[in-house]
Backbone as CSV, one residue per row, in Angstrom:
resi,resn,N_x,N_y,N_z,CA_x,CA_y,CA_z,C_x,C_y,C_z
1,MET,-0.132,-13.831,2.920,-1.359,-13.102,2.793,-1.809,-13.094,1.384
2,ASP,-3.141,-13.304,1.176,-3.530,-13.311,-0.191,-3.614,-11.937,-0.852
3,ARG,-3.590,-11.918,-2.179,-3.509,-10.660,-2.856,-4.659,-9.665,-2.664
4,GLU,-5.821,-10.218,-2.557,-6.985,-9.304,-2.339,-6.926,-8.698,-0.992
5,ARG,-6.521,-9.447,0.026,-6.525,-8.812,1.310,-5.406,-7.773,1.406
6,LEU,-4.214,-8.121,0.843,-3.175,-7.066,0.782,-3.573,-5.819,0.106
7,GLY,-4.238,-6.087,-1.087,-4.747,-4.860,-1.791,-5.698,-4.026,-1.060
8,ARG,-6.585,-4.631,-0.346,-7.460,-3.904,0.516,-6.741,-3.117,1.632
9,ARG,-5.755,-3.734,2.146,-4.876,-2.989,3.269,-4.159,-1.761,2.657
10,ILE,-3.616,-2.075,1.383,-2.822,-0.932,0.736,-3.788,0.182,0.513
11,LYS,-5.032,-0.103,-0.019,-5.984,0.944,-0.327,-6.453,1.654,0.940
12,ALA,-6.601,0.863,2.024,-7.005,1.519,3.331,-5.990,2.440,3.823
13,PHE,-4.702,2.069,3.812,-3.608,2.881,4.348,-3.393,4.053,3.424
14,ARG,-3.540,3.904,2.065,-3.492,4.987,1.100,-4.465,6.060,1.477
15,LYS,-5.782,5.660,1.697,-6.761,6.626,2.003,-6.633,7.226,3.360
16,LEU,-6.016,6.447,4.334,-5.873,6.963,5.681,-4.788,8.088,5.644
17,LYS,-3.774,7.865,4.737,-2.625,8.817,4.632,-3.026,9.991,3.683
18,GLY,-4.235,10.018,3.126,-4.641,11.113,2.270,-4.288,11.155,0.810
19,TYR,-3.838,9.970,0.386,-3.464,9.878,-1.037,-4.616,9.459,-1.919
20,THR,-4.719,9.979,-3.133,-5.555,9.384,-4.138,-4.752,8.296,-4.815
21,GLN,-5.462,7.498,-5.589,-4.695,6.429,-6.256,-3.795,7.061,-7.241
22,ALA,-4.243,8.063,-7.944,-3.347,8.809,-8.919,-2.130,9.414,-8.211
23,GLY,-2.371,9.990,-7.059,-1.306,10.636,-6.421,-0.171,9.628,-5.891
24,LEU,-0.665,8.558,-5.419,0.330,7.502,-4.899,1.066,6.914,-6.091
25,ALA,0.300,6.613,-7.166,0.931,6.001,-8.380,2.083,6.986,-8.884
26,LYS,1.741,8.297,-8.826,2.703,9.297,-9.364,3.949,9.247,-8.417
27,GLN,3.774,9.206,-7.110,4.869,9.207,-6.202,5.733,7.858,-6.343
28,LEU,5.105,6.832,-6.807,5.797,5.614,-6.974,6.341,5.408,-8.316
29,ASN,5.981,6.415,-9.143,6.472,6.413,-10.543,5.900,5.103,-11.305
30,MET,4.686,4.880,-11.134,4.140,3.712,-11.809,2.762,4.167,-12.448
31,PRO,2.261,3.391,-13.423,0.965,3.687,-13.932,-0.078,3.491,-12.949
32,ILE,-1.146,4.369,-12.889,-2.232,4.207,-12.022,-2.938,2.893,-12.218
33,ILE,-2.993,2.373,-13.407,-3.674,1.152,-13.669,-3.021,-0.116,-12.981
34,ASN,-1.697,0.013,-12.864,-0.937,-1.068,-12.159,-1.210,-0.936,-10.622
35,LEU,-1.243,0.167,-10.100,-1.581,0.378,-8.653,-3.034,-0.147,-8.397
36,GLY,-3.901,0.211,-9.289,-5.348,-0.252,-9.132,-5.453,-1.801,-9.249
37,ASP,-4.611,-2.378,-10.097,-4.625,-3.810,-10.175,-4.048,-4.477,-8.834
38,VAL,-3.059,-3.823,-8.284,-2.498,-4.345,-6.946,-3.566,-4.208,-5.835
39,GLU,-4.243,-3.046,-5.891,-5.262,-2.834,-4.829,-6.479,-3.736,-4.949
40,ARG,-6.799,-4.163,-6.202,-7.859,-5.087,-6.414,-7.491,-6.617,-6.205
41,GLY,-6.132,-6.893,-6.165,-5.670,-8.206,-5.954,-5.522,-8.867,-7.269
42,SER,-5.657,-8.190,-8.383,-5.487,-8.912,-9.690,-4.058,-8.976,-10.170
43,GLN,-3.241,-8.182,-9.541,-1.750,-8.270,-9.845,-0.995,-8.399,-8.517
44,GLN,0.011,-9.308,-8.540,0.839,-9.502,-7.388,1.918,-8.398,-7.315
45,ALA,2.133,-7.766,-6.161,3.015,-6.709,-5.957,4.375,-7.504,-5.612
46,SER,5.461,-7.015,-6.199,6.788,-7.468,-5.986,7.197,-6.997,-4.496
47,ASP,8.142,-7.685,-4.059,8.740,-7.322,-2.661,9.244,-5.843,-2.776
48,GLU,9.879,-5.494,-3.816,10.378,-4.149,-3.999,9.232,-3.126,-4.024
49,LEU,8.145,-3.426,-4.679,7.069,-2.524,-4.709,6.361,-2.406,-3.416
50,LEU,6.188,-3.516,-2.679,5.627,-3.305,-1.435,6.444,-2.456,-0.505
51,GLN,7.795,-2.618,-0.548,8.592,-1.787,0.339,8.424,-0.284,-0.122
52,GLN,8.377,-0.054,-1.412,8.134,1.362,-1.896,6.841,1.905,-1.413
53,ILE,5.868,1.142,-1.429,4.507,1.529,-1.009,4.575,1.853,0.484
54,ALA,5.150,0.852,1.226,5.265,1.084,2.707,6.083,2.363,3.114
55,ASP,7.157,2.557,2.295,7.966,3.787,2.573,7.154,5.054,2.289
56,GLN,6.467,5.039,1.101,5.699,6.248,0.759,4.532,6.524,1.688
57,LEU,3.992,5.502,2.238,2.865,5.689,3.132,3.313,5.796,4.607
58,ARG,4.572,5.711,4.832,5.247,5.854,6.041,4.586,4.835,7.127
59,VAL,4.546,3.591,6.677,4.168,2.423,7.559,5.167,1.359,7.368
60,SER,5.292,0.476,8.268,6.264,-0.660,8.088,5.590,-1.661,7.073
61,ARG,6.476,-2.369,6.535,5.955,-3.391,5.618,5.055,-4.465,6.375
62,GLY,5.503,-4.731,7.577,4.670,-5.643,8.466,3.342,-5.162,8.681
63,GLU,3.223,-3.753,8.848,1.906,-3.164,9.034,1.103,-3.332,7.716
64,LEU,1.700,-2.997,6.713,1.055,-3.145,5.344,0.519,-4.550,5.113
65,GLN,1.307,-5.499,5.510,0.948,-6.910,5.265,0.093,-7.487,6.379
66,GLY,-0.252,-6.694,7.369,-0.983,-7.221,8.438,-0.229,-8.135,9.456
67,LYS,0.998,-8.056,9.487,1.868,-8.895,10.382,2.136,-8.282,11.736
68,LYS,1.933,-7.021,11.802,2.078,-6.334,13.100,1.067,-5.156,13.227
69,PRO,0.557,-4.847,14.388,-0.376,-3.766,14.539,0.127,-2.431,14.093
70,PRO,-0.733,-1.547,13.701,-0.206,-0.257,13.314,0.379,0.550,14.491
71,ASN,1.314,1.263,14.103,2.009,2.149,15.108,0.942,3.172,15.534
72,LYS,0.912,3.409,16.894,0.068,4.488,17.356,0.820,5.783,17.575
73,LYS,0.254,6.890,17.323,0.902,8.121,17.608,1.108,8.376,19.104
74,GLU,2.226,8.826,19.467,2.469,9.080,20.862,1.833,10.471,21.046
75,GLU,1.134,10.594,22.258,0.533,11.907,22.502,1.228,12.607,23.551
């Protein structure tokens, strides 16, 4: 997956889960500018960072990367 598409997916999941960019960056213990760079696709996220983002947003890494459909809530 290209960096820009991944960044857009991270941003979309972040917003869906109710996080601001500053709030998620704080939870990840990283500078907001770095998270912004990842979301814009100007910085490649490491495998470790992708897993941390997925964990914090409570989605699978596959969902984050667009490799599997989002989990649907059971009603």
